[in-house]
A tleap script that builds the chain and sets N, CA, C and O, in Angstrom:
source leaprc.protein.ff14SB
mol = sequence {
  NMET GLU ILE LEU PHE CYS PHE LEU ASN TRP
  VAL SER SER PHE ALA TYR THR ASP GLU GLU
  SER GLY SER LYS MET ASP ILE HIE ASN LEU
  ALA THR VAL ILE ALA PRO ASN ILE LEU TYR
  PRO SER ALA LYS GLN VAL THR ALA ASN ASN
  ASN LYS SER SER SER SER SER SER GLY GLN
  THR ALA GLY THR CASN
}
set mol.1.N position { 103.406 110.055 106.202 }
set mol.1.CA position { 103.594 109.306 105.547 }
set mol.1.C position { 105.051 109.438 104.287 }
set mol.1.O position { 105.823 108.551 103.923 }
set mol.2.N position { 105.003 110.534 103.980 }
set mol.2.CA position { 106.206 111.161 103.370 }
set mol.2.C position { 107.794 110.812 104.162 }
set mol.2.O position { 108.797 110.206 103.784 }
set mol.3.N position { 107.500 111.385 105.170 }
set mol.3.CA position { 108.596 111.425 106.173 }
set mol.3.C position { 109.093 109.683 106.639 }
set mol.3.O position { 110.259 109.356 106.857 }
set mol.4.N position { 108.214 108.995 106.692 }
set mol.4.CA position { 108.195 107.393 106.547 }
set mol.4.C position { 109.162 106.897 105.810 }
set mol.4.O position { 110.222 106.398 106.189 }
set mol.5.N position { 108.590 107.118 104.279 }
set mol.5.CA position { 109.456 107.013 103.209 }
set mol.5.C position { 110.628 107.516 102.968 }
set mol.5.O position { 111.556 106.966 102.375 }
set mol.6.N position { 110.581 108.989 103.610 }
set mol.6.CA position { 112.400 109.069 103.304 }
set mol.6.C position { 112.912 108.463 103.832 }
set mol.6.O position { 113.899 107.925 103.330 }
set mol.7.N position { 112.481 108.169 105.334 }
set mol.7.CA position { 113.389 107.318 106.178 }
set mol.7.C position { 113.503 105.876 106.092 }
set mol.7.O position { 114.310 105.307 106.828 }
set mol.8.N position { 112.560 105.010 105.016 }
set mol.8.CA position { 113.058 103.910 104.591 }
set mol.8.C position { 113.976 104.129 103.188 }
set mol.8.O position { 114.700 103.221 102.781 }
set mol.9.N position { 113.889 105.223 102.602 }
set mol.9.CA position { 115.283 105.549 101.500 }
set mol.9.C position { 116.199 105.450 101.726 }
set mol.9.O position { 117.094 104.845 101.137 }
set mol.10.N position { 116.211 106.380 103.207 }
set mol.10.CA position { 116.968 106.472 104.022 }
set mol.10.C position { 118.215 105.218 104.302 }
set mol.10.O position { 119.333 105.057 103.814 }
set mol.11.N position { 117.442 104.472 105.298 }
set mol.11.CA position { 118.036 102.973 105.853 }
set mol.11.C position { 118.544 102.204 104.728 }
set mol.11.O position { 119.596 101.569 104.791 }
set mol.12.N position { 117.755 102.262 103.639 }
set mol.12.CA position { 118.184 101.436 102.483 }
set mol.12.C position { 119.451 101.640 101.385 }
set mol.12.O position { 120.166 100.940 100.667 }
set mol.13.N position { 119.276 102.922 101.695 }
set mol.13.CA position { 120.850 103.543 101.521 }
set mol.13.C position { 122.193 103.047 101.728 }
set mol.13.O position { 123.139 103.246 100.966 }
set mol.14.N position { 122.219 102.349 102.873 }
set mol.14.CA position { 123.324 101.678 103.747 }
set mol.14.C position { 123.078 99.708 102.811 }
set mol.14.O position { 123.589 98.647 103.167 }
set mol.15.N position { 122.569 99.854 102.174 }
set mol.15.CA position { 122.312 98.533 102.088 }
set mol.15.C position { 123.903 97.765 101.416 }
set mol.15.O position { 124.535 96.787 101.814 }
set mol.16.N position { 124.131 98.666 100.317 }
set mol.16.CA position { 125.682 98.219 99.971 }
set mol.16.C position { 126.604 99.106 100.067 }
set mol.16.O position { 127.242 99.426 99.065 }
set mol.17.N position { 126.818 99.604 101.143 }
set mol.17.CA position { 128.297 100.046 101.136 }
set mol.17.C position { 129.406 99.579 101.226 }
set mol.17.O position { 130.417 100.252 101.030 }
set mol.18.N position { 129.417 98.226 101.569 }
set mol.18.CA position { 130.620 96.901 101.609 }
set mol.18.C position { 130.059 96.407 102.575 }
set mol.18.O position { 129.069 96.663 103.261 }
set mol.19.N position { 131.437 95.068 102.509 }
set mol.19.CA position { 130.558 93.879 102.582 }
set mol.19.C position { 130.622 93.877 104.436 }
set mol.19.O position { 129.609 93.639 105.094 }
set mol.20.N position { 131.639 94.106 104.922 }
set mol.20.CA position { 131.198 94.576 106.893 }
set mol.20.C position { 130.537 95.359 107.293 }
set mol.20.O position { 129.906 95.342 108.349 }
set mol.21.N position { 130.602 96.384 106.282 }
set mol.21.CA position { 129.668 97.498 106.753 }
set mol.21.C position { 127.934 97.410 106.411 }
set mol.21.O position { 127.073 97.689 107.245 }
set mol.22.N position { 127.730 97.074 105.359 }
set mol.22.CA position { 126.677 97.091 104.660 }
set mol.22.C position { 125.422 96.228 105.368 }
set mol.22.O position { 125.766 95.212 105.971 }
set mol.23.N position { 124.138 96.524 105.341 }
set mol.23.CA position { 123.260 95.625 105.554 }
set mol.23.C position { 122.671 94.903 104.290 }
set mol.23.O position { 123.111 95.097 103.157 }
set mol.24.N position { 121.465 93.913 104.637 }
set mol.24.CA position { 120.929 93.574 103.515 }
set mol.24.C position { 119.525 94.300 102.861 }
set mol.24.O position { 119.017 94.287 101.739 }
set mol.25.N position { 119.065 95.125 104.543 }
set mol.25.CA position { 117.776 96.085 103.922 }
set mol.25.C position { 118.166 96.915 102.825 }
set mol.25.O position { 118.442 98.113 102.894 }
set mol.26.N position { 118.169 95.954 101.478 }
set mol.26.CA position { 117.661 97.120 100.337 }
set mol.26.C position { 116.258 97.742 100.229 }
set mol.26.O position { 115.995 98.265 101.311 }
set mol.27.N position { 115.167 97.903 99.267 }
set mol.27.CA position { 114.073 98.730 99.417 }
set mol.27.C position { 113.578 97.968 99.130 }
set mol.27.O position { 112.435 98.361 99.366 }
set mol.28.N position { 113.454 96.797 98.648 }
set mol.28.CA position { 112.752 95.457 98.710 }
set mol.28.C position { 112.261 95.047 99.760 }
set mol.28.O position { 111.086 95.046 100.127 }
set mol.29.N position { 113.688 94.489 100.536 }
set mol.29.CA position { 113.180 94.123 102.108 }
set mol.29.C position { 112.805 94.317 102.897 }
set mol.29.O position { 112.331 93.562 103.746 }
set mol.30.N position { 112.949 96.004 102.857 }
set mol.30.CA position { 112.196 96.551 104.082 }
set mol.30.C position { 110.582 96.958 103.290 }
set mol.30.O position { 109.695 97.479 103.966 }
set mol.31.N position { 110.415 96.693 102.060 }
set mol.31.CA position { 109.243 97.030 101.670 }
set mol.31.C position { 108.505 95.698 102.305 }
set mol.31.O position { 107.335 95.795 102.677 }
set mol.32.N position { 109.404 94.133 102.448 }
set mol.32.CA position { 108.273 93.259 102.478 }
set mol.32.C position { 108.688 93.144 103.859 }
set mol.32.O position { 108.785 91.964 104.194 }
set mol.33.N position { 108.962 93.965 104.763 }
set mol.33.CA position { 109.090 93.990 106.058 }
set mol.33.C position { 108.116 94.499 106.691 }
set mol.33.O position { 107.492 94.035 107.645 }
set mol.34.N position { 107.943 95.860 105.923 }
set mol.34.CA position { 107.029 97.297 106.803 }
set mol.34.C position { 105.737 97.004 106.264 }
set mol.34.O position { 104.761 96.716 106.956 }
set mol.35.N position { 105.752 97.109 104.594 }
set mol.35.CA position { 103.991 96.572 104.354 }
set mol.35.C position { 103.136 95.779 105.058 }
set mol.35.O position { 102.275 96.548 105.485 }
set mol.36.N position { 102.943 94.901 105.343 }
set mol.36.CA position { 102.447 94.417 106.619 }
set mol.36.C position { 102.141 94.797 107.760 }
set mol.36.O position { 101.118 94.454 108.352 }
set mol.37.N position { 103.011 95.557 108.190 }
set mol.37.CA position { 102.413 95.732 109.465 }
set mol.37.C position { 102.061 97.279 109.028 }
set mol.37.O position { 101.720 97.873 110.050 }
set mol.38.N position { 102.015 98.232 107.771 }
set mol.38.CA position { 101.626 99.341 107.760 }
set mol.38.C position { 100.027 99.073 106.925 }
set mol.38.O position { 99.112 99.895 106.992 }
set mol.39.N position { 99.961 98.063 106.334 }
set mol.39.CA position { 98.623 97.765 105.083 }
set mol.39.C position { 97.811 97.389 105.841 }
set mol.39.O position { 96.985 96.829 105.121 }
set mol.40.N position { 97.347 97.292 107.261 }
set mol.40.CA position { 96.879 96.325 107.953 }
set mol.40.C position { 95.270 96.971 107.729 }
set mol.40.O position { 95.058 98.164 107.510 }
set mol.41.N position { 94.173 95.886 107.837 }
set mol.41.CA position { 93.100 96.733 108.426 }
set mol.41.C position { 92.836 97.154 109.593 }
set mol.41.O position { 93.633 96.703 110.416 }
set mol.42.N position { 91.817 98.035 110.158 }
set mol.42.CA position { 91.990 98.438 111.221 }
set mol.42.C position { 90.885 97.222 112.276 }
set mol.42.O position { 90.118 96.442 111.713 }
set mol.43.N position { 90.987 97.272 113.435 }
set mol.43.CA position { 89.946 96.466 113.927 }
set mol.43.C position { 88.450 96.888 113.871 }
set mol.43.O position { 87.613 96.170 114.418 }
set mol.44.N position { 88.224 97.595 113.473 }
set mol.44.CA position { 86.691 98.491 113.386 }
set mol.44.C position { 86.155 97.826 111.676 }
set mol.44.O position { 84.978 97.644 111.366 }
set mol.45.N position { 87.220 97.589 110.872 }
set mol.45.CA position { 87.236 97.110 109.466 }
set mol.45.C position { 87.219 95.905 109.526 }
set mol.45.O position { 86.479 95.529 108.617 }
set mol.46.N position { 87.747 94.746 110.272 }
set mol.46.CA position { 87.836 93.647 110.589 }
set mol.46.C position { 86.248 93.302 110.734 }
set mol.46.O position { 85.403 92.949 109.912 }
set mol.47.N position { 86.211 93.553 112.116 }
set mol.47.CA position { 84.942 93.245 112.886 }
set mol.47.C position { 84.265 93.760 111.610 }
set mol.47.O position { 84.779 93.135 110.682 }
set mol.48.N position { 83.327 94.631 111.132 }
set mol.48.CA position { 82.518 95.028 110.347 }
set mol.48.C position { 82.566 93.691 109.058 }
set mol.48.O position { 81.581 92.987 108.833 }
set mol.49.N position { 83.536 93.581 108.519 }
set mol.49.CA position { 83.873 92.698 107.554 }
set mol.49.C position { 83.253 91.380 107.475 }
set mol.49.O position { 82.791 90.685 106.570 }
set mol.50.N position { 83.459 91.235 109.211 }
set mol.50.CA position { 83.296 89.645 110.045 }
set mol.50.C position { 81.896 89.634 110.041 }
set mol.50.O position { 81.357 88.629 109.577 }
set mol.51.N position { 80.967 90.846 110.600 }
set mol.51.CA position { 79.805 90.683 110.769 }
set mol.51.C position { 78.981 90.504 109.481 }
set mol.51.O position { 77.967 89.809 109.540 }
set mol.52.N position { 79.373 91.129 108.224 }
set mol.52.CA position { 78.671 91.393 106.916 }
set mol.52.C position { 78.883 89.868 106.779 }
set mol.52.O position { 78.026 89.200 107.358 }
set mol.53.N position { 79.632 89.334 106.277 }
set mol.53.CA position { 79.761 87.773 105.947 }
set mol.53.C position { 78.917 86.773 106.816 }
set mol.53.O position { 78.200 85.879 106.365 }
set mol.54.N position { 79.139 87.100 108.243 }
set mol.54.CA position { 78.257 86.202 108.959 }
set mol.54.C position { 76.548 86.559 108.127 }
set mol.54.O position { 75.875 85.739 107.503 }
set mol.55.N position { 76.274 87.737 108.341 }
set mol.55.CA position { 74.975 87.702 108.367 }
set mol.55.C position { 74.278 87.064 106.745 }
set mol.55.O position { 73.187 86.544 106.512 }
set mol.56.N position { 75.561 87.412 105.746 }
set mol.56.CA position { 75.041 87.248 104.790 }
set mol.56.C position { 74.922 85.237 104.111 }
set mol.56.O position { 74.270 84.609 103.277 }
set mol.57.N position { 76.169 84.925 105.287 }
set mol.57.CA position { 75.619 83.064 105.068 }
set mol.57.C position { 75.128 82.770 105.830 }
set mol.57.O position { 75.282 81.560 105.994 }
set mol.58.N position { 74.194 83.442 106.901 }
set mol.58.CA position { 73.044 82.985 107.664 }
set mol.58.C position { 72.035 83.478 106.665 }
set mol.58.O position { 71.004 82.837 106.869 }
set mol.59.N position { 71.897 84.174 105.855 }
set mol.59.CA position { 70.717 84.805 105.033 }
set mol.59.C position { 70.775 83.610 103.971 }
set mol.59.O position { 69.715 83.085 103.632 }
set mol.60.N position { 71.983 83.171 103.442 }
set mol.60.CA position { 71.757 82.433 101.894 }
set mol.60.C position { 71.486 80.776 103.038 }
set mol.60.O position { 70.545 80.137 102.568 }
set mol.61.N position { 71.879 80.330 103.854 }
set mol.61.CA position { 71.378 79.147 104.215 }
set mol.61.C position { 69.782 79.251 104.526 }
set mol.61.O position { 68.878 78.519 104.122 }
set mol.62.N position { 69.739 80.097 105.153 }
set mol.62.CA position { 68.180 80.606 106.042 }
set mol.62.C position { 67.285 80.305 104.357 }
set mol.62.O position { 66.186 79.756 104.433 }
set mol.63.N position { 67.744 80.630 103.160 }
set mol.63.CA position { 66.934 81.108 102.193 }
set mol.63.C position { 66.902 79.551 101.467 }
set mol.63.O position { 65.881 79.416 100.793 }
set mol.64.N position { 67.816 78.322 101.457 }
set mol.64.CA position { 68.047 77.343 101.032 }
set mol.64.C position { 66.911 76.380 101.681 }
set mol.64.O position { 66.259 75.616 100.969 }
set mol.65.N position { 66.743 76.463 102.933 }
set mol.65.CA position { 66.048 75.369 103.749 }
set mol.65.C position { 64.990 75.052 103.279 }
set mol.65.O position { 64.309 74.182 103.822 }
savepdb mol mol.pdb
quit
């Protein structure tokens, strides 16, 4: 993770070199693009959460009938 952050910091260092050779990928734009790709739940967590929510909702509906 540290290497990734160092790389992103290095990439963001080119954001303001000059008008022709600079990029618009400053640290905030990089975070906006990279974070959703890094901070997503694993497939196991998603299915476990879906199973919990479906079993708890079915238990709630069964108790109200």
